[in-house]
C-alpha positions as CSV (number, residue, x, y, z in Angstrom):
1,X,0.1,0.0,-0.1
2,X,2.9,2.2,0.8
3,X,4.3,1.9,-2.8
4,X,0.8,2.5,-4.3
5,X,0.5,5.7,-2.3
6,X,4.0,6.8,-3.4
7,X,2.9,6.1,-7.1
8,X,-0.4,7.8,-6.5
9,X,1.6,10.9,-5.4
10,X,4.1,10.7,-8.2
11,X,1.2,10.6,-10.6
12,X,-0.3,13.8,-9.2
13,X,2.8,15.7,-9.4
14,X,3.4,14.5,-13.1
15,X,0.3,16.4,-14.2
16,X,0.6,19.4,-11.7
17,X,-1.4,21.9,-14.0
18,X,-4.4,19.3,-14.1
19,X,-3.9,18.5,-10.4
20,X,-3.8,22.1,-9.3
21,X,-7.1,22.9,-11.3
22,X,-9.1,20.0,-9.7
23,X,-7.7,20.8,-6.4
24,X,-8.6,24.5,-6.7
25,X,-12.1,23.6,-7.6
26,X,-12.5,21.5,-4.5
27,X,-10.7,24.1,-2.4
28,X,-13.2,26.8,-3.7
29,X,-16.2,24.8,-3.1
30,X,-14.9,23.8,0.8
31,X,-14.0,27.4,1.4
32,X,-17.6,28.7,0.5
33,X,-19.2,26.1,2.7
34,X,-16.6,26.7,5.6
35,X,-17.5,30.5,5.4
36,X,-21.4,29.7,5.7
37,X,-20.7,27.3,8.7
38,X,-18.4,29.5,10.5
39,X,-20.9,32.4,10.2
40,X,-23.7,30.1,11.3
41,X,-21.6,28.9,14.4
42,X,-21.5,32.4,15.6
43,X,-24.6,33.8,14.5
44,X,-26.7,32.3,17.3
45,X,-24.2,33.3,20.1
46,X,-23.9,36.9,18.8
47,X,-27.6,37.5,18.5
48,X,-28.3,35.9,21.9
49,X,-25.6,38.0,23.6
50,X,-26.7,41.3,22.0
51,X,-30.2,40.8,22.7
52,X,-29.2,39.8,26.4
53,X,-27.7,43.3,26.9
54,X,-30.6,45.1,25.2
55,X,-33.1,43.0,27.2
56,X,-30.9,43.1,30.3
57,X,-30.3,39.4,31.2
58,X,-29.7,35.8,30.2
59,X,-32.3,34.4,32.6
60,X,-35.7,36.2,33.3
61,X,-38.2,35.8,36.1
62,X,-41.6,37.6,35.9
63,X,-44.7,37.3,38.2
64,X,-48.5,36.8,37.7
65,X,-50.8,37.7,40.5
66,X,-54.5,36.8,40.4
67,X,-56.9,39.1,42.0
68,X,-60.2,37.9,43.6
69,X,-62.0,38.1,40.5
70,X,-59.6,36.0,38.7
71,X,-57.9,38.9,36.7
72,X,-54.2,38.3,36.1
73,X,-51.8,41.1,36.9
74,X,-48.3,41.0,35.6
75,X,-46.2,42.3,38.6
76,X,-43.6,41.5,41.0
77,X,-44.3,43.2,44.4
78,X,-41.7,41.3,46.6
79,X,-38.8,39.8,45.1
80,X,-37.0,38.6,48.3
81,X,-37.8,35.0,47.7
82,X,-36.5,35.4,44.1
83,X,-33.2,37.0,45.2
84,X,-32.7,34.4,47.6
85,X,-33.2,31.4,45.4
86,X,-30.7,33.2,42.8
87,X,-28.0,33.7,45.6
88,X,-28.4,30.0,46.9
89,X,-28.1,28.6,43.3
90,X,-24.6,29.8,43.0
91,X,-25.2,31.1,39.5
92,X,-22.5,33.3,38.3
93,X,-24.7,36.6,38.2
94,X,-22.9,39.6,37.3
95,X,-25.8,41.8,37.9
96,X,-29.6,41.9,38.6
97,X,-31.8,44.2,36.6
98,X,-35.6,45.1,37.1
99,X,-37.8,46.4,34.3
100,X,-41.2,47.0,33.3
101,X,-42.8,47.2,29.8
102,X,-45.9,47.8,27.9
103,X,-47.1,47.9,24.3
104,X,-48.7,51.1,23.3
105,X,-49.4,53.6,20.5
106,X,-47.1,56.6,20.2
107,X,-48.9,59.6,18.6
108,X,-47.3,62.8,17.1
109,X,-49.0,65.4,15.0
110,X,-51.6,62.9,13.8
111,X,-49.0,60.0,13.0
112,X,-49.3,56.8,14.9
113,X,-47.2,53.7,15.7
114,X,-47.5,50.8,17.9
115,X,-44.5,49.6,19.6
116,X,-42.9,48.3,22.7
117,X,-41.6,50.5,25.4
118,X,-39.2,49.1,27.9
119,X,-38.8,51.0,31.5
120,X,-35.3,50.5,32.7
121,X,-33.3,52.0,35.6
122,X,-30.8,53.7,33.3
123,X,-28.5,54.8,36.3
124,X,-28.0,51.2,37.0
125,X,-27.9,49.6,33.4
126,X,-24.9,51.6,32.2
127,X,-24.1,48.7,30.0
128,X,-27.0,49.6,27.8
129,X,-25.1,52.6,26.4
130,X,-22.4,50.3,25.0
131,X,-24.9,48.4,23.0
132,X,-27.5,51.1,22.0
133,X,-25.5,54.2,20.5
134,X,-27.4,57.4,19.8
135,X,-27.7,59.0,16.5
136,X,-29.2,62.1,17.9
137,X,-29.7,63.3,21.6
138,X,-27.9,62.4,24.6
139,X,-28.2,59.7,27.4
140,X,-27.7,62.8,29.9
141,X,-31.2,63.9,28.8
142,X,-32.6,60.4,30.1
143,X,-32.6,61.8,33.6
144,X,-35.8,63.5,33.1
145,X,-38.8,61.5,34.3
146,X,-40.7,61.3,31.0
147,X,-37.7,60.8,28.7
148,X,-37.8,58.4,25.8
149,X,-35.4,57.0,23.4
150,X,-36.7,55.7,20.1
151,X,-35.1,53.8,17.2
152,X,-34.1,55.8,13.9
153,X,-36.8,53.5,12.3
154,X,-39.6,54.5,14.6
155,X,-38.6,58.2,14.9
156,X,-38.7,58.5,11.0
157,X,-42.2,56.9,10.9
158,X,-43.4,59.4,13.5
159,X,-41.5,62.3,11.9
160,X,-40.2,63.4,15.4
161,X,-37.1,65.2,16.6
162,X,-35.3,65.3,19.7
163,X,-37.1,67.5,22.2
164,X,-40.6,66.8,20.8
165,X,-43.2,65.7,23.0
166,X,-45.1,62.3,22.1
167,X,-48.4,61.3,23.6
168,X,-48.6,57.5,24.4
169,X,-51.9,55.4,24.7
170,X,-51.6,52.1,26.7
171,X,-53.2,50.0,29.3
172,X,-52.3,49.5,32.9
173,X,-51.6,46.3,34.5
174,X,-55.3,46.1,35.4
175,X,-56.4,46.7,31.9
176,X,-57.6,50.2,32.0
177,X,-56.9,52.7,29.1
178,X,-54.2,55.3,30.1
179,X,-52.6,58.2,28.3
180,X,-49.1,59.6,29.1
181,X,-46.6,61.9,27.5
182,X,-42.9,61.5,26.7
183,X,-40.2,63.8,25.6
184,X,-37.9,62.2,23.0
185,X,-34.4,62.4,24.5
186,X,-32.5,60.5,21.8
187,X,-32.8,58.4,18.6
188,X,-30.7,55.4,18.4
189,X,-29.2,53.9,15.4
190,X,-31.4,51.5,13.4
191,X,-31.1,47.8,14.5
192,X,-32.5,46.5,11.2
193,X,-35.2,44.1,11.5
194,X,-35.3,44.6,15.2
195,X,-35.8,48.4,15.0
196,X,-39.2,48.6,16.5
197,X,-38.1,46.9,19.6
198,X,-35.7,49.5,20.7
199,X,-37.7,51.9,22.7
200,X,-36.6,52.8,26.2
201,X,-37.9,55.0,29.0
202,X,-37.2,55.4,32.7
203,X,-38.7,52.7,34.9
204,X,-40.2,54.8,37.4
205,X,-42.5,56.7,34.8
206,X,-43.2,53.3,33.0
207,X,-44.4,51.9,36.2
208,X,-46.7,55.1,36.8
209,X,-48.2,54.7,33.5
210,X,-48.8,51.0,34.3
211,X,-50.3,51.7,37.7
212,X,-47.5,50.0,39.7
213,X,-46.2,51.4,43.1
214,X,-42.7,52.4,43.7
215,X,-40.5,49.5,44.2
216,X,-42.5,47.1,42.1
217,X,-41.8,46.0,38.5
218,X,-42.7,43.1,36.0
219,X,-39.5,41.4,35.2
220,X,-36.2,40.6,36.9
221,X,-33.2,40.0,34.6
222,X,-30.2,38.0,35.6
223,X,-27.0,38.9,33.6
224,X,-24.6,35.9,34.0
225,X,-20.8,35.8,33.3
226,X,-21.5,34.5,29.8
227,X,-24.1,32.9,27.6
228,X,-22.8,29.3,28.3
229,X,-24.1,29.2,31.8
230,X,-27.5,30.0,30.9
231,X,-29.2,26.6,30.8
232,X,-27.6,25.0,33.7
233,X,-28.1,28.2,36.0
234,X,-31.7,28.3,35.0
235,X,-32.2,24.9,35.7
236,X,-30.5,25.4,39.3
237,X,-32.5,28.6,40.1
238,X,-35.8,26.9,38.9
239,X,-35.3,24.0,41.3
240,X,-34.4,26.4,44.2
241,X,-37.4,28.5,43.5
242,X,-39.9,25.5,43.4
243,X,-39.5,24.9,47.0
244,X,-40.3,28.4,48.1
245,X,-42.8,30.0,45.4
246,X,-45.5,28.7,42.9
247,X,-43.9,28.4,39.5
248,X,-45.3,27.7,35.9
249,X,-43.8,24.7,34.3
250,X,-41.0,25.8,31.9
251,X,-42.4,25.5,28.3
252,X,-41.3,23.1,25.7
253,X,-42.2,22.9,22.2
254,X,-45.4,21.1,20.8
255,X,-44.8,17.6,19.2
256,X,-45.0,19.1,15.8
257,X,-42.3,21.9,16.8
258,X,-44.9,24.6,15.8
259,X,-44.4,26.7,19.1
260,X,-41.2,28.1,20.7
261,X,-40.8,27.2,24.2
262,X,-41.7,30.7,25.4
263,X,-44.8,30.6,23.4
264,X,-45.7,27.1,24.8
265,X,-45.0,28.5,28.4
266,X,-47.4,31.5,27.8
267,X,-50.1,29.1,26.4
268,X,-49.7,26.8,29.3
269,X,-50.2,29.8,31.8
270,X,-53.7,30.4,30.5
271,X,-54.7,26.7,30.5
272,X,-53.5,26.1,34.2
273,X,-55.9,27.1,37.3
274,X,-54.1,28.8,40.1
275,X,-54.5,31.3,42.9
276,X,-52.1,33.9,44.5
277,X,-48.9,34.8,43.0
278,X,-47.1,32.5,40.4
279,X,-43.8,33.1,38.7
280,X,-42.1,32.1,35.3
281,X,-38.6,31.5,34.6
282,X,-37.4,31.6,31.0
283,X,-34.1,32.2,29.2
284,X,-32.9,34.3,26.5
285,X,-32.3,31.0,24.5
286,X,-36.2,30.4,24.7
287,X,-37.1,33.8,23.8
288,X,-34.9,33.7,20.7
289,X,-35.5,29.9,19.9
290,X,-36.2,30.6,16.4
291,X,-32.6,31.8,15.9
292,X,-31.6,28.2,16.1
293,X,-34.0,27.7,13.3
294,X,-32.2,30.3,11.3
295,X,-28.9,28.4,12.2
296,X,-30.3,25.2,11.1
297,X,-31.4,26.8,7.8
298,X,-27.8,28.1,7.3
299,X,-26.3,24.9,7.9
300,X,-28.9,23.3,5.4
301,X,-28.0,25.9,2.8
302,X,-24.2,25.0,3.4
303,X,-25.0,21.3,2.8
304,X,-26.9,21.8,-0.2
305,X,-24.3,24.4,-1.7
306,X,-21.6,21.6,-0.9
307,X,-23.7,18.9,-2.7
308,X,-24.4,21.1,-5.7
309,X,-20.7,22.2,-6.2
310,X,-19.5,18.8,-5.6
311,X,-22.0,17.3,-8.2
312,X,-20.6,19.8,-10.9
313,X,-16.9,19.0,-9.6
314,X,-17.5,15.4,-9.8
315,X,-18.4,15.6,-13.3
316,X,-15.1,17.2,-14.1
317,X,-13.2,14.7,-11.9
318,X,-14.9,11.7,-13.5
319,X,-14.1,12.9,-17.0
320,X,-10.5,13.8,-16.0
321,X,-9.8,10.4,-14.4
322,X,-11.2,8.8,-17.6
323,X,-8.6,10.8,-19.7
324,X,-6.2,9.8,-17.2
325,X,-7.0,6.0,-17.4
326,X,-6.4,6.2,-21.3
327,X,-3.3,8.1,-21.1
328,X,-1.9,5.4,-18.7
329,X,-2.9,2.3,-20.5
330,X,0.5,1.3,-21.3
331,X,1.6,1.9,-17.8
332,X,-1.2,0.0,-16.3
333,X,-0.2,-2.9,-18.7
334,X,3.3,-2.9,-17.5
335,X,2.2,-2.8,-13.9
336,X,-0.2,-5.7,-14.6
337,X,2.5,-7.7,-16.4
338,X,4.8,-7.2,-13.3
339,X,2.3,-8.8,-11.0
340,X,0.0,-6.0,-9.8
341,X,-3.3,-7.2,-9.1
342,X,-6.8,-5.5,-10.2
343,X,-7.2,-4.3,-6.7
344,X,-3.8,-2.6,-6.7
345,X,-4.7,-0.6,-9.9
346,X,-8.1,0.3,-8.6
347,X,-6.3,1.4,-5.1
348,X,-4.0,3.6,-7.0
349,X,-6.5,5.6,-8.7
350,X,-8.5,5.8,-5.6
351,X,-5.6,7.0,-3.7
352,X,-5.0,9.7,-6.2
353,X,-8.7,10.9,-5.7
354,X,-8.4,10.8,-1.9
355,X,-5.1,12.8,-1.8
356,X,-6.6,15.1,-4.4
357,X,-9.7,15.6,-2.1
358,X,-7.7,16.0,1.1
359,X,-5.4,18.6,-0.3
360,X,-8.2,20.4,-1.8
361,X,-10.2,20.3,1.4
362,X,-7.5,21.3,3.6
363,X,-6.4,24.2,1.5
364,X,-10.1,25.4,1.3
365,X,-10.3,25.4,5.0
366,X,-7.2,27.2,5.5
367,X,-8.4,29.9,2.8
368,X,-11.7,30.2,4.8
369,X,-10.0,30.6,8.1
370,X,-7.7,33.4,6.5
371,X,-10.9,35.0,5.0
372,X,-12.5,34.8,8.5
373,X,-9.7,36.3,10.3
374,X,-9.5,39.3,7.5
375,X,-13.2,39.8,7.8
376,X,-13.4,39.8,11.4
377,X,-10.8,42.7,11.7
378,X,-13.2,45.0,10.0
379,X,-15.0,47.3,12.3
380,X,-18.5,47.8,10.9
381,X,-19.4,50.0,14.1
382,X,-22.1,49.6,16.7
383,X,-24.4,51.8,14.6
384,X,-24.5,49.2,11.8
385,X,-28.0,48.0,10.9
386,X,-26.8,44.5,11.3
387,X,-25.0,45.1,14.7
388,X,-27.4,42.5,16.4
389,X,-25.6,39.8,14.3
390,X,-22.1,41.0,15.2
391,X,-19.7,40.9,18.1
392,X,-18.8,44.4,19.3
393,X,-19.3,45.7,15.7
394,X,-17.2,43.0,14.1
395,X,-18.5,40.0,12.1
396,X,-17.3,36.8,14.1
397,X,-17.1,33.1,12.9
398,X,-16.9,29.9,14.7
399,X,-16.1,26.6,13.0
400,X,-17.0,23.6,15.1
401,X,-14.3,21.1,14.4
402,X,-16.6,18.2,13.8
403,X,-18.3,20.3,11.0
404,X,-15.0,20.7,9.3
405,X,-14.1,17.1,9.8
406,X,-17.5,16.1,8.4
407,X,-17.2,18.4,5.3
408,X,-13.8,16.7,4.7
409,X,-15.3,13.4,5.0
410,X,-18.3,14.1,2.6
411,X,-15.8,15.6,0.2
412,X,-13.6,12.4,0.3
413,X,-16.6,10.3,-0.2
414,X,-18.0,12.3,-3.3
415,X,-14.7,12.4,-4.9
416,X,-14.2,8.5,-4.4
417,X,-17.6,8.1,-5.9
418,X,-16.5,10.2,-8.9
419,X,-13.5,8.2,-9.6
420,X,-15.2,4.8,-8.9
421,X,-16.2,4.2,-12.7
422,X,-12.6,5.1,-14.2
423,X,-10.8,3.2,-11.4
424,X,-13.1,0.0,-12.0
425,X,-12.6,0.1,-15.8
426,X,-8.7,0.5,-15.5
427,X,-8.6,-2.5,-12.9
428,X,-10.6,-4.7,-15.5
429,X,-7.8,-4.3,-18.2
430,X,-5.7,-7.4,-18.7
431,X,-2.0,-7.2,-19.1
432,X,-2.1,-8.1,-22.8
433,X,-5.2,-6.0,-23.7
434,X,-3.6,-2.9,-21.9
435,X,-0.2,-3.4,-23.7
436,X,-1.6,-3.7,-27.2
437,X,-4.1,-0.8,-26.8
438,X,-2.8,2.5,-28.4
439,X,-3.6,5.9,-26.9
């Protein structure tokens, strides 16, 4: 086998131009697929981390309180049991945030738009300023009670400028209609498809509009020391909370996968019968579970591209090795006359294909890694419409080693299939037939 491998390598080096062309085609296909895999590998983590900063947490706890008449109120009045359970869990919590939010209609000079408004303690959530850059206005203006920050997209639809007063129509936690007034303190850069989610106001004023008392709020956010700790920490905190408060069961997807875990959790809440105060725990992964579907779609796209490219490349490889077989008929006849068996001839051709595939695949992966490194150096800025997909304004990539190995194996297998027919025909030649056949 070692001798056959040496012969296979020698044969590839004899036709350098042909080998380089085939290897380059393989390398190009591998490079494209690897870039897609690398982007998909970092896509989910980047979106989750950026949303964690905008939503102020990796893990969230919210409360539902039932009044005597059966009406549900979204409120946390006393969080002592929650904070105790979080501390007892040993979760690596960097800080705890408290927020309230509502969906309301903003009105300015006859124009209306419905959006979400998050009430945050902006003096404590200083990290939000790092993720939400202002195009106009100032964070200092957010010290005013009724100050509001809108995204560029929403501000444009309302045709408002910094300093304008905006009316808001919304409902309190008890379901009563309420009206308030905001002063536009800042306009943030457009966050692309997530633009209408980026509206922020002061927690105290949002609570006032919702009819909540000072110290009350709706959602506790737990920012951990990294996204990787989310699921384990959530399980530990949930287990600790189950011993002291009423909890909704953590949601799971329906059997047909039509719902996200978070949607299932809310649907379950409506079905279950309970009294008093009950809490739900959910994670950023559950809120953004559809991101995983996007990642799966990207991986599927990469797989389809890999197959399509290699179907095209396989045709070229097959035709090339057919030509190689006819060019080497005399050589094959000599080898067979010297005692090389049919399996040896077949193995020689297959080894050439394997070396070609492995060489092209390795070069393709190396080129992709170089391209990833160069692209990741480009600073698109936190004001880019695609910042939610990036890491600190840079495109980032992560290529799982198993994914790279899997691609190499697929490429090797497809190349062997492409060469199987010419190799089989070469192996079937008898010494006499091969020696008397002219090119």
